[in-house]
Every structure is written in structure tokens, then in C-alpha cells.
C-alpha positions, 0 to 999 in steps of 0.5 A, spaced: 537 512 446 534 515 452 535 511 459 530 512 464 532 511 471 527 505 474 527 505 482 526 499 486 519 502 490 518 497 496 511 497 499 509 498 506 513 492 510 509 490 516 512 490 523 507 485 526 506 479 521 501 475 525 494 475 521 487 475 524 481 475 520 476 479 524 470 484 522 474 488 518 474 483 513 470 485 507 468 480 501 469 484 495 465 482 488 471 479 484 473 472 483 475 469 489 479 463 486 484 466 482 491 466 484 493 473 487 500 477 489 501 474 496 502 480 501 505 478 508 508 472 511 502 469 515 495 471 512 489 467 513 483 470 510 479 463 510 479 464 518 481 457 518 486 458 524 485 460 531 489 466 534 493 461 538 494 457 531 496 463 527 501 465 533 504 458 532 505 459 525 508 465 526 513 462 531 515 457 525 516 463 520 521 466 525 524 460 527 526 459 520 528 466 519 533 466 525 536 459 523 537 460 516 536 468 514 530 465 510 523 468 509 518 463 510 511 465 508 504 462 510 497 464 507 491 461 508 485 461 502 479 454 500 480 451 493 484 452 486 478 455 482 479 450 477 486 450 476 491 444 478 495 445 484 501 446 480 498 451 475 495 455 481 502 455 484 505 457 478 501 463 477 501 465 484 509 465 483 508 470 477 504 475 481 508 475 487 514 477 485 518 471 487 525 470 484 531 465 486 531 461 493 523 461 493 519 455 496 512 455 495 507 451 499 499 452 496 494 448 500 486 448 498 482 446 504 476 444 501 479 440 496 485 438 501 490 439 495 496 442 495 503 443 491 510 444 494 515 447 490 521 451 489 521 455 483 528 456 483 534 452 486 534 454 494 541 452 497 541 446 501 534 444 499 534 439 494 528 436 490 529 430 494 528 433 501 522 437 498 519 430 496 521 427 503 517 433 507 511 432 502 511 424 504 512 424 511 509 431 514 505 435 509 501 430 505 498 427 512 497 433 515 493 436 509 489 430 508 487 430 515 485 437 515 491 439 520 492 445 516 496 449 522 500 443 523 502 442 516 505 449 516 508 449 522 511 442 520 514 444 514 517 450 517 520 445 522 523 441 516 525 447 513 529 449 519 532 443 519 534 442 512 534 449 509 541 451 507 547 453 511 547 457 517 548 464 515 550 471 518 545 476 518 550 481 515 551 476 509 546 475 503 539 473 505 537 467 502 529 468 501 525 462 502 517 463 501 512 458 504 505 459 502 500 455 505 494 457 501 487 456 503 482 459 498 475 461 501 469 461 496 466 468 495 472 472 499 474 476 493 479 481 493 481 480 500 488 479 499 490 482 492 496 485 489 499 488 495 507 487 493 511 486 499 518 487 496 521 488 489 527 484 491 527 481 484 527 487 480 532 491 477 535 497 480 539 500 475 538 505 469 534 501 463 532 504 457 525 502 454 528 497 449 531 493 455 525 493 459 521 490 454 526 484 454 524 483 461 518 477 462 511 479 464 511 476 470 517 481 472 514 487 469 506 486 472 508 487 479 513 492 478 508 496 474 503 496 480 508 498 485 511 504 481 504 506 480 502 505 488 509 508 490 509 514 485 501 516 487 503 517 494 509 521 492 505 525 488 499 526 493 504 528 499 508 533 494 501 536 492 500 537 500 506 540 501 506 545 495 499 547 498 502 549 505 507 553 501 502 556 497 499 558 504 505 561 506 508 564 500 503 565 495 502 561 489 507 565 485 513 563 489 512 556 488 509 556 481 514 551 479 513 546 484 505 546 483 507 545 475 511 539 477 506 536 481 500 538 476 505 534 470 506 528 475 499 528 476 497 528 469 503 522 468 499 518 473 492 519 470 495 517 463 499 511 466 492 509 470 488 509 464 493 504 461 493 500 467 485 500 466 486 498 459 490 492 461 485 490 467 479 490 462 483 485 457 484 490 452 491 488 451 491 484 444 497 480 445 503 479 450 507 484 446 502 489 447 501 487 454 509 488 455 509 495 451 503 498 456 507 495 462 513 498 460 510 505 458 507 505 465 513 504 468 517 509 464 512 514 465 511 514 472 519 513 473 520 520 469 514 523 474 518 521 480 525 523 478 522 530 476 519 531 483 526 528 486 530 533 482 526 539 485 527 537 492 533 541 494 530 548 491 523 546 494 526 545 501 530 552 501 524 555 499 520 552 505 526 553 510 522 549 515 527 550 521 527 558 520 522 561 525 520 554 528 517 557 534 512 561 530 510 555 525 509 551 531 505 556 535 501 556 528 500 549 528 498 548 535 492 553 533 490 549 527 490 543 531 485 546 536 481 548 531 481 542 528 479 538 534 473 543 536 470 540 529 470 533 532 464 533 536 459 537 531 461 532 526 460 526 530 453 529 532 452 530 525 454 522 523 450 520 529 443 523 526 444 519 519 439 513 518 446 509 516 453 511 516 456 510 509 462 505 510 467 510 507 466 515 513 465 509 519 472 510 522 473 517 520 472 520 527 476 515 531 482 517 525 481 524 526 482 524 533 488 520 533 491 524 528 490 530 532 493 527 538 499 525 534 499 532 531 499 535 538 505 530 540 509 532 534 508 539 536 510 538 543 516 534 541 518 540 536 518 545 541 523 541 545 527 540 539 527 547 538 530 549 545 535 544 544 537 547 537 536 540 533 534 542 527 532 536 523 528 534 529 524 540 528 523 539 521 520 532 522 516 535 527 513 540 523 512 536 517 509 530 521 504 535 525 502 539 518 501 532 515 496 529 520 492 536 521 491 535 513 489 528 514 484 530 520 481 535 516 480 531 510 477 526 515 472 531 518 470 534 511 468 527 508 464 525 514 461 532 513 459 530 506 456 523 508 449 526 508 449 527 500 451 520 498 445 516 495 444 510 490 442 514 484 446 515 477 444 522 477 451 526 475 451 530 481 450 524 485 455 520 482 460 526 483 459 525 490 460 518 490 467 519 486 468 524 491 467 520 497 471 514 494 477 519 493 477 522 500 477 515 503 483 513 499 486 519 500 486 519 508 488 511 507 493 512 502 499 509 506 496 502 505 492 503 498 494 499 492 494 499 485 487 496 484 483 501 488 487 507 485 486 505 478 479 504 479 478 511 482 482 514 476 478 511 471 471 513 475 474 520 475 475 520 468 468 518 466 465 523 471 468 528 467 466 525 461 459 524 463 459 532 465 462 534 458 456 530 455 451 532 459 448 537 454 450 534 448 448 527 449 444 526 455 443 518 454 451 517 453 452 522 459 447 517 463 451 511 461 458 514 462 456 516 469 453 509 471 460 506 469 463 512 473 459 510 479 460 502 478 468 504 478 467 508 484 464 503 488 469 498 486 475 503 488 472 503 495 471 495 495 478 494 493 481 500 498 477 497 504 480 490 502 487 493 502 485 497 509 483 490 512 489 486 510 493 491 513 489 491 519 490 484 519 498 484 519 498 489 525 493 484 529 488 490 529 481 490 528 477 496 524 477 502 529 483 501 533 489 505 530 492 509 535 500 510 533 499 507 527 493 512 524 499 516 521 502 510 517 495 508 515 494 515 512 501 516 509 503 521 514 509 517 516 513 513 511 518 507 512 525 511 511 529 505 511 525 502 505 526 509 502 533 509 503 533 515 508 537 512 514 536 514 521 541 519 524 539 519 531 534 524 529 526 525 529 522 518 527 516 514 530 518 507 530 523 507 524 518 512 520 519 519 518 514 524 515 513 524 508 515 530 504 515 533 497 519 529 492 519 523 489 519 516 492 526 516 493 526 522 497 520 522 501 522 522 509 529 525 507 528 530 513 526 529 520 531 524 521 537 528 523 540 530 517 539 531 509 540 526 505 
């Protein structure tokens, strides 16, 4: 029996965890009260807390972690959507990749109900102590509507009783506290953004072994694999395109074929995910089978790209003739920058700017500025004979200019978007959704990616039916248009949630623009440790290969 190497594929982990709800938060058209995958340590989609209160909660979170190496999570949303507090919390646990040593507090403000539980045993925190926290502090605060006080006081209590003092070099005991305050009509604000895969196995598993895992493990794992491998494939495609420009299609044909095969595997996996989301898995066994197929298919594609990294790097040999490469990038940066004023003027002439391109000019400028900084750093590194840093600078500048160009192209095309379901208009909307997601791929989750993949498939199907069955083509095109809109809605929620975790609002990106766009990845999470070379705040440029190898160059060494 063959085995499939299943990777842990951690999602983007925020460095700033205080969450502010601002104008960027967009209501989405999904059910507002369903349990959801908890994304970050402090989240307030309801806007129930002030900025000062959020800061107080964050300090409580930090205090628990400092005292006990316990991760304390707090999320704010409005009612439990017809579920009991315990059922709502149990389902949230299942969706949120919790495991041993997790504690959850769920509060619904409109109902003033809550549930505090430890799904599995937490060292030093007994059931009696949890009940004492509830009776003495939590219940009175929730009853009085003092929700920030409830979160802070529970944090203080956990700091007092939450286990032995532990060393930061030891095993981290994770305690997750979630104060959930659901706001009616808020929809998909915070959905399925996996914050870690600490519960998921990281060894080699056969399909049969995976089939023995519970659904509550396979569900978040499958979504995370989809998201991470999609980013790896997109980045690999970009670098292959750059190599084709340098060396011709023949020289990089094997790598282009691998990217095409990985894309096909992803498309098949997204189709399975859409089938699950549409409720077409007839029972738990079929649900499990589909999840296992998603995980194994994506992991195989990921591993295929990883295997080709050494030979691809040898073909590109980015450190060779670095000065000429940097000169060419500087010329390209000037050309991209020169486009910005005209594109900005064109957008200003539209009667209404589509939401998919509203921030494109700001982001394009940020990416050009980042590219220029990288080019300057690359020149300094070349003069100092620091090959790893040179490679990182070149790759960062290439990625930034690729994304800046996409942002401007999408803004240029904004005037063709209409509300009709004519096939050409539907194709334009799918293209706009694709561009929005591609240029923000660093933070986009599986729901948006799944809807986009299905929208593309249906647009192609509608085109195939156009001559033989006009009515069927029209209906299929309408469904494609709906899914493209859902993809944009979900992606905007992903972006809004990420902005909140950074304490920013829409239109304020700066140094984090290349993180949003996926140009920079967290190399510590990917396993590419820093060796004193090129990095931006613990991140390095994404590169050809699977999720395990992205970011491997530009940190001073090859992995």
C-alpha cells in the first residue's frame, strides 16, 4: 500500500493580535449564527468592545501566556443561532482544530448566555476550578453585560490557576479561551481561517490510516491543505513564468508540466470540497472519503513540486549575474510605476469603482516601493558577496512587481464589469474575482478559493454549451456569476479579518502589502529557519516548490 506524506500546513499567524472592527468589515450572505473556525486570539466582529477594552483583553491574553505558556483566545459574536451554548461550543471546537489542553468560553451577548469548558484535560485546571470561575466571576459579568470584564477576569483567573509555571523551552500547554459574541447578519466575517495544525499528524499516512481519523480533524486539515497548496502552486507558476521569459519554454518544460499537473489536482480537490459544501456527501463515510481524497491529492501535488526544487533552482541560478538581473528589475519597476497615474485617472472616471479594485492603486504603489527597496538591498548584498541575500532580494522584487502589474491590470479592466448574465460579462466577473484573490492570496482561505474554482469550471461549461444549448448555457453562466460573487465576498471577509488582526483598516498596508499578496511568507512556520540572511520581519520571499520549501532561499542559505 502506498503512503502519502501529509504535511502540517500552518496558516498565516498574525504578529499583532488586537482586533479592531472598522469600515473594512463586510457583511457576507451566509448564515450568521453557525459555529465557525476560530481564527485569532482576540476577535470582535460584533464591535462590542472599544479599542481600549480590546487592548485590556489582549493584555490578559499575553499575561496568561507569559505565566504558563498558555495561549488564551477571545472572540466576540451575538447569539447561538438556535443551538444550546454547549452544542454551539462543541461544534466550534470541532471546526477550530482544538486538541488537548484547550479551554473554550462562548458568550452570546443578545442572549447573555455562555459556556465555559475544557474539552480535554488541562493540567492544573480542574472542573471544580472552572465552575468556581463561572460562579464567582464569569456569570455575574455576562449577566450584567460586562463582556470585556468577563474576558479579562477569566484570563486573570487562568493566570492564577492555569497549571504549573513552565519554561519557554518546554512543551507549550495550549489553553484556548473563546468569548464568542455573535452579531446577527454578520455572516461570514470570520470563517475557516485555520490558525494552526498542532493537532494534525505530521508523519506519513496511508489513505486507510487517514480514513481512521475523526471528521473533526480531517475537516480543518483538508481546508488548510487546500489553502496552502494553492498558494504554493500560484507562486510556482509565477516563477516558472519568469524562467520562461529568461530561458524559453523548452528549458523549463518539466516544471511547467508539474505546475499544470498540480493545478489540475487542485481543481479536482476544490470540486470535491464544493461537493461537500453543497451537502452532497450522503453520509459520514462519504464525507470522510472525500476529505481523505482532498488531503492525499493535494499532498501528492505539493510533494511533486518540492521534489523539483533543486533542479529548478539550478536552472534559474539567481545569484549568477546578479547585477544584470537587478538592473532589469529596476527598469521594470520604473515601467510599472509609470503606469500608476494613468490607471488611477481611469478609475477616477468611473461612475462607481468596483470593490475588487478599490485598493489596487494603493497596493500597487506599496508593491513598487517594496520592490525598489529590495533592489537596493540586493545591490548592497551583491557588493558584499552575500549570495543568499541577493537571491532573496531578486525573488522579492520579482514577486512584488508581478503583483503590482496584476493590480494595475485588474484596475484597467474594471470598466467592463456589469451585472448582466451574458457569458462575456460573466467571464469578466470571474476574471475580476480571480484577480482580487490572486493579488491577496497570502490571506485568502479555502471557501473563497473553492467558490472561485467552481465559478471558473462553470464558466467554461457555459462556453461549451453556448452553441448547443443556449438555455443551459445561460443558467450555467448565472450560477458561475453567483459563485464568483460568493468568492469575492468570502475573500473580502478574509482580508477584513486579516486587517483586524493587524490593527489596520482597508487602504493602510505599507510594509505588510507583500504579506497580503503572498510575496512574503513566514519561513519560521514553513520550517526554513533564518541564518542571518535576507528576511523581512521573519518572512522571506515565496518561491517555486511545495509548501515545505517556499521561502527556502533568501535567508542566507539553502535548506
